[in-house]
A tleap script that builds the chain and sets N, CA, C and O, in Angstrom:
source leaprc.protein.ff14SB
mol = sequence {
  NMET LYS ALA GLN VAL ILE LEU TYR THR ARG
  PRO GLY CYS HIE LEU CYS GLU GLU ALA LYS
  GLN GLN MET ARG ALA ALA ASP CYS GLU ASP
  ASP TYR ILE LEU GLU GLU VAL ASP ILE ASP
  ASP ASP ALA HIE LEU LYS GLU ARG TYR GLY
  TRP GLU ILE PRO VAL ILE PHE ILE ASN ASN
  VAL LYS ALA PHE LYS TYR ARG LEU THR ALA
  GLU GLU PHE LYS ALA LYS LEU LYS ARG MET
  SER CYS CLYS
}
set mol.1.N position { 138.052 171.031 33.160 }
set mol.1.CA position { 137.202 171.337 32.039 }
set mol.1.C position { 136.610 172.742 32.210 }
set mol.1.O position { 136.171 173.113 33.299 }
set mol.2.N position { 136.604 173.501 31.137 }
set mol.2.CA position { 136.082 174.870 31.190 }
set mol.2.C position { 134.557 174.866 31.219 }
set mol.2.O position { 133.907 174.015 30.611 }
set mol.3.N position { 134.012 175.827 31.932 }
set mol.3.CA position { 132.563 175.998 31.976 }
set mol.3.C position { 132.090 176.596 30.652 }
set mol.3.O position { 132.827 177.321 29.984 }
set mol.4.N position { 130.868 176.283 30.292 }
set mol.4.CA position { 130.233 176.856 29.113 }
set mol.4.C position { 129.335 177.994 29.576 }
set mol.4.O position { 128.397 177.772 30.342 }
set mol.5.N position { 129.613 179.210 29.118 }
set mol.5.CA position { 128.813 180.380 29.483 }
set mol.5.C position { 128.134 180.893 28.217 }
set mol.5.O position { 128.784 181.150 27.204 }
set mol.6.N position { 126.812 181.037 28.298 }
set mol.6.CA position { 126.047 181.568 27.173 }
set mol.6.C position { 125.432 182.893 27.602 }
set mol.6.O position { 124.753 182.978 28.626 }
set mol.7.N position { 125.679 183.912 26.811 }
set mol.7.CA position { 125.132 185.239 27.048 }
set mol.7.C position { 124.111 185.532 25.956 }
set mol.7.O position { 124.470 185.698 24.790 }
set mol.8.N position { 122.834 185.594 26.338 }
set mol.8.CA position { 121.778 185.968 25.406 }
set mol.8.C position { 121.710 187.483 25.388 }
set mol.8.O position { 121.554 188.120 26.430 }
set mol.9.N position { 121.827 188.055 24.198 }
set mol.9.CA position { 122.020 189.480 24.042 }
set mol.9.C position { 121.364 189.963 22.756 }
set mol.9.O position { 120.741 189.183 22.035 }
set mol.10.N position { 121.507 191.235 22.479 }
set mol.10.CA position { 121.123 191.811 21.183 }
set mol.10.C position { 121.953 193.077 20.992 }
set mol.10.O position { 122.397 193.682 21.967 }
set mol.11.N position { 122.163 193.478 19.743 }
set mol.11.CA position { 122.934 194.692 19.485 }
set mol.11.C position { 122.296 195.906 20.151 }
set mol.11.O position { 121.075 196.062 20.152 }
set mol.12.N position { 123.139 196.758 20.715 }
set mol.12.CA position { 122.679 197.992 21.321 }
set mol.12.C position { 122.167 197.862 22.744 }
set mol.12.O position { 121.658 198.829 23.309 }
set mol.13.N position { 122.296 196.682 23.328 }
set mol.13.CA position { 121.811 196.452 24.695 }
set mol.13.C position { 122.875 196.934 25.685 }
set mol.13.O position { 123.932 196.318 25.823 }
set mol.14.N position { 122.580 198.053 26.379 }
set mol.14.CA position { 123.581 198.594 27.301 }
set mol.14.C position { 123.784 197.700 28.519 }
set mol.14.O position { 124.897 197.622 29.038 }
set mol.15.N position { 122.731 197.021 28.991 }
set mol.15.CA position { 122.901 196.102 30.125 }
set mol.15.C position { 123.762 194.903 29.728 }
set mol.15.O position { 124.508 194.366 30.547 }
set mol.16.N position { 123.651 194.494 28.479 }
set mol.16.CA position { 124.480 193.380 27.986 }
set mol.16.C position { 125.951 193.784 27.982 }
set mol.16.O position { 126.821 193.000 28.362 }
set mol.17.N position { 126.217 194.997 27.557 }
set mol.17.CA position { 127.601 195.493 27.557 }
set mol.17.C position { 128.133 195.581 28.985 }
set mol.17.O position { 129.287 195.236 29.240 }
set mol.18.N position { 127.301 196.038 29.911 }
set mol.18.CA position { 127.711 196.092 31.316 }
set mol.18.C position { 127.991 194.689 31.851 }
set mol.18.O position { 128.953 194.488 32.592 }
set mol.19.N position { 127.160 193.724 31.481 }
set mol.19.CA position { 127.361 192.346 31.934 }
set mol.19.C position { 128.692 191.804 31.415 }
set mol.19.O position { 129.447 191.188 32.167 }
set mol.20.N position { 128.982 192.031 30.132 }
set mol.20.CA position { 130.262 191.565 29.567 }
set mol.20.C position { 131.441 192.234 30.268 }
set mol.20.O position { 132.463 191.597 30.521 }
set mol.21.N position { 131.294 193.511 30.578 }
set mol.21.CA position { 132.357 194.236 31.277 }
set mol.21.C position { 132.609 193.618 32.651 }
set mol.21.O position { 133.760 193.446 33.052 }
set mol.22.N position { 131.550 193.287 33.367 }
set mol.22.CA position { 131.695 192.665 34.689 }
set mol.22.C position { 132.297 191.264 34.576 }
set mol.22.O position { 133.091 190.856 35.424 }
set mol.23.N position { 131.921 190.538 33.538 }
set mol.23.CA position { 132.496 189.201 33.334 }
set mol.23.C position { 134.002 189.304 33.093 }
set mol.23.O position { 134.780 188.518 33.633 }
set mol.24.N position { 134.406 190.280 32.279 }
set mol.24.CA position { 135.847 190.486 32.042 }
set mol.24.C position { 136.549 190.932 33.319 }
set mol.24.O position { 137.668 190.500 33.596 }
set mol.25.N position { 135.905 191.786 34.092 }
set mol.25.CA position { 136.493 192.295 35.334 }
set mol.25.C position { 136.681 191.197 36.375 }
set mol.25.O position { 137.484 191.347 37.295 }
set mol.26.N position { 135.949 190.100 36.236 }
set mol.26.CA position { 136.083 188.982 37.174 }
set mol.26.C position { 137.435 188.288 37.029 }
set mol.26.O position { 137.844 187.528 37.906 }
set mol.27.N position { 138.125 188.550 35.924 }
set mol.27.CA position { 139.478 188.045 35.687 }
set mol.27.C position { 139.558 186.518 35.796 }
set mol.27.O position { 140.439 185.968 36.457 }
set mol.28.N position { 138.612 185.856 35.129 }
set mol.28.CA position { 138.622 184.387 35.126 }
set mol.28.C position { 138.298 183.852 33.735 }
set mol.28.O position { 137.717 182.775 33.601 }
set mol.29.N position { 138.669 184.595 32.713 }
set mol.29.CA position { 138.347 184.222 31.336 }
set mol.29.C position { 138.945 182.888 30.916 }
set mol.29.O position { 138.459 182.269 29.969 }
set mol.30.N position { 139.980 182.435 31.595 }
set mol.30.CA position { 140.571 181.137 31.276 }
set mol.30.C position { 139.741 179.974 31.806 }
set mol.30.O position { 140.012 178.818 31.482 }
set mol.31.N position { 138.728 180.276 32.622 }
set mol.31.CA position { 137.923 179.230 33.247 }
set mol.31.C position { 136.632 178.922 32.509 }
set mol.31.O position { 135.901 178.015 32.907 }
set mol.32.N position { 136.331 179.659 31.438 }
set mol.32.CA position { 135.076 179.427 30.731 }
set mol.32.C position { 135.200 179.743 29.245 }
set mol.32.O position { 136.103 180.456 28.806 }
set mol.33.N position { 134.266 179.190 28.495 }
set mol.33.CA position { 134.129 179.478 27.078 }
set mol.33.C position { 132.846 180.274 26.929 }
set mol.33.O position { 131.773 179.810 27.316 }
set mol.34.N position { 132.952 181.472 26.368 }
set mol.34.CA position { 131.801 182.354 26.220 }
set mol.34.C position { 131.209 182.222 24.825 }
set mol.34.O position { 131.918 182.298 23.822 }
set mol.35.N position { 129.901 182.024 24.782 }
set mol.35.CA position { 129.158 182.040 23.534 }
set mol.35.C position { 128.120 183.151 23.649 }
set mol.35.O position { 127.267 183.124 24.536 }
set mol.36.N position { 128.198 184.117 22.757 }
set mol.36.CA position { 127.215 185.191 22.736 }
set mol.36.C position { 126.161 184.856 21.692 }
set mol.36.O position { 126.485 184.560 20.542 }
set mol.37.N position { 124.906 184.903 22.098 }
set mol.37.CA position { 123.807 184.569 21.202 }
set mol.37.C position { 122.924 185.798 21.025 }
set mol.37.O position { 122.349 186.309 21.985 }
set mol.38.N position { 122.826 186.262 19.783 }
set mol.38.CA position { 121.967 187.401 19.444 }
set mol.38.C position { 120.543 186.867 19.315 }
set mol.38.O position { 120.238 186.120 18.385 }
set mol.39.N position { 119.679 187.248 20.245 }
set mol.39.CA position { 118.316 186.717 20.234 }
set mol.39.C position { 117.530 187.184 19.013 }
set mol.39.O position { 116.543 186.552 18.637 }
set mol.40.N position { 117.951 188.272 18.396 }
set mol.40.CA position { 117.252 188.768 17.213 }
set mol.40.C position { 117.442 187.845 16.007 }
set mol.40.O position { 116.712 187.957 15.023 }
set mol.41.N position { 118.416 186.937 16.077 }
set mol.41.CA position { 118.664 185.984 14.993 }
set mol.41.C position { 117.793 184.738 15.089 }
set mol.41.O position { 117.827 183.892 14.195 }
set mol.42.N position { 117.013 184.613 16.159 }
set mol.42.CA position { 116.199 183.419 16.381 }
set mol.42.C position { 114.832 183.846 16.908 }
set mol.42.O position { 114.732 184.378 18.014 }
set mol.43.N position { 113.786 183.617 16.129 }
set mol.43.CA position { 112.436 184.069 16.494 }
set mol.43.C position { 111.993 183.502 17.839 }
set mol.43.O position { 111.349 184.195 18.626 }
set mol.44.N position { 112.339 182.243 18.103 }
set mol.44.CA position { 111.957 181.617 19.377 }
set mol.44.C position { 112.635 182.324 20.553 }
set mol.44.O position { 111.986 182.621 21.556 }
set mol.45.N position { 113.932 182.593 20.434 }
set mol.45.CA position { 114.656 183.274 21.509 }
set mol.45.C position { 114.158 184.705 21.677 }
set mol.45.O position { 114.043 185.202 22.797 }
set mol.46.N position { 113.869 185.357 20.570 }
set mol.46.CA position { 113.366 186.735 20.636 }
set mol.46.C position { 112.029 186.769 21.369 }
set mol.46.O position { 111.790 187.660 22.184 }
set mol.47.N position { 111.159 185.803 21.084 }
set mol.47.CA position { 109.871 185.724 21.770 }
set mol.47.C position { 110.062 185.365 23.247 }
set mol.47.O position { 109.384 185.910 24.118 }
set mol.48.N position { 110.983 184.452 23.517 }
set mol.48.CA position { 111.207 183.983 24.888 }
set mol.48.C position { 111.774 185.075 25.791 }
set mol.48.O position { 111.312 185.257 26.917 }
set mol.49.N position { 112.794 185.816 25.286 }
set mol.49.CA position { 113.484 186.787 26.131 }
set mol.49.C position { 113.069 188.235 25.888 }
set mol.49.O position { 113.127 189.052 26.807 }
set mol.50.N position { 112.654 188.564 24.670 }
set mol.50.CA position { 112.220 189.931 24.378 }
set mol.50.C position { 113.224 190.957 24.865 }
set mol.50.O position { 114.373 190.971 24.425 }
set mol.51.N position { 112.782 191.826 25.788 }
set mol.51.CA position { 113.670 192.859 26.344 }
set mol.51.C position { 114.225 192.453 27.697 }
set mol.51.O position { 114.859 193.263 28.371 }
set mol.52.N position { 113.999 191.221 28.102 }
set mol.52.CA position { 114.493 190.733 29.398 }
set mol.52.C position { 115.889 190.140 29.246 }
set mol.52.O position { 116.124 188.965 29.529 }
set mol.53.N position { 116.802 190.985 28.794 }
set mol.53.CA position { 118.183 190.564 28.586 }
set mol.53.C position { 119.100 191.538 29.299 }
set mol.53.O position { 118.665 192.647 29.611 }
set mol.54.N position { 120.309 191.194 29.564 }
set mol.54.CA position { 120.949 189.931 29.244 }
set mol.54.C position { 120.487 188.803 30.162 }
set mol.54.O position { 120.057 189.020 31.295 }
set mol.55.N position { 120.593 187.604 29.628 }
set mol.55.CA position { 120.393 186.395 30.403 }
set mol.55.C position { 121.667 185.581 30.220 }
set mol.55.O position { 122.146 185.393 29.102 }
set mol.56.N position { 122.204 185.103 31.333 }
set mol.56.CA position { 123.468 184.364 31.292 }
set mol.56.C position { 123.251 182.983 31.887 }
set mol.56.O position { 122.752 182.834 33.003 }
set mol.57.N position { 123.639 181.975 31.112 }
set mol.57.CA position { 123.593 180.592 31.554 }
set mol.57.C position { 125.018 180.108 31.775 }
set mol.57.O position { 125.924 180.434 31.008 }
set mol.58.N position { 125.201 179.333 32.823 }
set mol.58.CA position { 126.484 178.670 33.076 }
set mol.58.C position { 126.196 177.181 33.089 }
set mol.58.O position { 125.399 176.694 33.890 }
set mol.59.N position { 126.860 176.463 32.186 }
set mol.59.CA position { 126.649 175.012 32.054 }
set mol.59.C position { 125.161 174.673 31.958 }
set mol.59.O position { 124.664 173.788 32.654 }
set mol.60.N position { 124.469 175.392 31.087 }
set mol.60.CA position { 123.050 175.165 30.775 }
set mol.60.C position { 122.088 175.467 31.922 }
set mol.60.O position { 120.942 175.019 31.889 }
set mol.61.N position { 122.522 176.209 32.926 }
set mol.61.CA position { 121.671 176.599 34.044 }
set mol.61.C position { 121.616 178.127 34.080 }
set mol.61.O position { 122.650 178.796 34.058 }
set mol.62.N position { 120.398 178.669 34.135 }
set mol.62.CA position { 120.258 180.122 34.188 }
set mol.62.C position { 120.910 180.642 35.464 }
set mol.62.O position { 120.546 180.244 36.571 }
set mol.63.N position { 121.877 181.539 35.291 }
set mol.63.CA position { 122.651 182.031 36.427 }
set mol.63.C position { 122.379 183.501 36.736 }
set mol.63.O position { 122.390 183.901 37.900 }
set mol.64.N position { 122.134 184.310 35.703 }
set mol.64.CA position { 121.926 185.748 35.894 }
set mol.64.C position { 120.921 186.287 34.885 }
set mol.64.O position { 120.774 185.764 33.780 }
set mol.65.N position { 120.239 187.340 35.295 }
set mol.65.CA position { 119.341 188.073 34.409 }
set mol.65.C position { 119.511 189.552 34.732 }
set mol.65.O position { 119.507 189.946 35.898 }
set mol.66.N position { 119.658 190.345 33.719 }
set mol.66.CA position { 119.834 191.798 33.792 }
set mol.66.C position { 121.205 192.235 34.294 }
set mol.66.O position { 121.988 192.779 33.516 }
set mol.67.N position { 121.519 192.014 35.569 }
set mol.67.CA position { 122.759 192.565 36.139 }
set mol.67.C position { 123.547 191.525 36.924 }
set mol.67.O position { 122.999 190.548 37.434 }
set mol.68.N position { 124.844 191.768 37.000 }
set mol.68.CA position { 125.730 190.954 37.818 }
set mol.68.C position { 126.961 191.774 38.133 }
set mol.68.O position { 127.281 192.735 37.434 }
set mol.69.N position { 127.646 191.385 39.192 }
set mol.69.CA position { 128.927 192.021 39.508 }
set mol.69.C position { 130.027 191.026 39.185 }
set mol.69.O position { 129.778 189.829 39.042 }
set mol.70.N position { 131.228 191.528 39.073 }
set mol.70.CA position { 132.367 190.658 38.804 }
set mol.70.C position { 132.495 189.596 39.893 }
set mol.70.O position { 132.769 188.432 39.601 }
set mol.71.N position { 132.298 189.994 41.134 }
set mol.71.CA position { 132.432 189.066 42.259 }
set mol.71.C position { 131.358 187.980 42.206 }
set mol.71.O position { 131.645 186.806 42.442 }
set mol.72.N position { 130.114 188.376 41.895 }
set mol.72.CA position { 129.020 187.401 41.794 }
set mol.72.C position { 129.282 186.413 40.663 }
set mol.72.O position { 129.064 185.211 40.813 }
set mol.73.N position { 129.753 186.933 39.525 }
set mol.73.CA position { 130.023 186.062 38.385 }
set mol.73.C position { 131.106 185.050 38.715 }
set mol.73.O position { 130.948 183.856 38.463 }
set mol.74.N position { 132.198 185.528 39.277 }
set mol.74.CA position { 133.313 184.637 39.593 }
set mol.74.C position { 132.891 183.560 40.602 }
set mol.74.O position { 133.231 182.389 40.436 }
set mol.75.N position { 132.159 183.950 41.633 }
set mol.75.CA position { 131.719 182.991 42.657 }
set mol.75.C position { 130.753 181.962 42.071 }
set mol.75.O position { 130.875 180.766 42.336 }
set mol.76.N position { 129.797 182.434 41.276 }
set mol.76.CA position { 128.824 181.504 40.701 }
set mol.76.C position { 129.463 180.602 39.667 }
set mol.76.O position { 129.115 179.425 39.576 }
set mol.77.N position { 130.395 181.131 38.884 }
set mol.77.CA position { 131.117 180.317 37.915 }
set mol.77.C position { 131.856 179.195 38.611 }
set mol.77.O position { 131.809 178.045 38.174 }
set mol.78.N position { 132.539 179.529 39.693 }
set mol.78.CA position { 133.284 178.514 40.439 }
set mol.78.C position { 132.328 177.477 41.031 }
set mol.78.O position { 132.578 176.276 40.933 }
set mol.79.N position { 131.252 177.931 41.635 }
set mol.79.CA position { 130.287 177.028 42.251 }
set mol.79.C position { 129.617 176.114 41.215 }
set mol.79.O position { 129.459 174.916 41.450 }
set mol.80.N position { 129.234 176.672 40.097 }
set mol.80.CA position { 128.520 175.906 39.079 }
set mol.80.C position { 129.453 175.038 38.242 }
set mol.80.O position { 128.996 174.101 37.588 }
set mol.81.N position { 130.729 175.328 38.250 }
set mol.81.CA position { 131.685 174.503 37.519 }
set mol.81.C position { 132.043 173.241 38.278 }
set mol.81.O position { 132.540 172.278 37.694 }
set mol.82.N position { 131.796 173.244 39.556 }
set mol.82.CA position { 132.132 172.098 40.395 }
set mol.82.C position { 131.070 171.016 40.358 }
set mol.82.O position { 131.270 169.935 40.913 }
set mol.83.N position { 129.949 171.287 39.715 }
set mol.83.CA position { 128.848 170.323 39.690 }
set mol.83.C position { 129.072 169.279 38.647 }
set mol.83.O position { 128.244 168.382 38.484 }
savepdb mol mol.pdb
quit
């Protein structure tokens, strides 16, 4: 079963773009389903996260905030998918 990855983001967020780039560089896109959520579309999410993005959840567990490397993403994805 593929892991569910949620990326909380907003347009123009350079750290969000870097996070997506690292996720792609991990070369494990077949192992997860990515859902990108624009926090500006939801007042509650905008209040909750504000400028503290990107935030990445794997299988409903907060896994990363701000930065990640391809290696960290791949390792955490594998670890959190086994639960």
